Phi, psi and omega in degrees: 000130177222165179244139182228142173253126176246125174232127179237126184241105181286132180265072183241154184290332180199166175060047178290339181304321182296325181288324179297314178302323177297312174301317172297322173305321175297318180296309184301325183281347186285339183083000177286156171285140181209166170212135176260135178229191187298333187236003179178193174230131184260127180245154175233139176162197179266159188307308181305313183297316179296313177299321178298317183293313178303315180295316180294320181293313178302309182293326179294326176293314174305308181301334178282354177116356178289125182291344184199136181224126172260127175238133176241135176230127175238136187243141176229110184226130170253130191293313189272318183243000179071173180215145182227160172307319185288315182302326182279341184236349186305318181295327177279333175285327179285326184223074184296142173286138176245132185311321183290346180280342184274000000 
């Protein structure tokens, strides 16, 4: 099990949100556990499935008419005990940092 961050940036002159929505639809249909945030989408699953979904999302945005797409994929994998979305975020969700606290 691993966690990946997928960011797809359509290089379109306007209305990029529709392209991002297309990429998120591919992720949603994959059955993988995921979370969308302000700068990307975090996925949880096995490597082959994550790579497949990243490729499908990238290709779907191109097929939708974006003339150019920049896709970034970062992977976090632990060999012995795995990693999950929850294990990587639980401490921050239980005790969120506030800028004034720093």
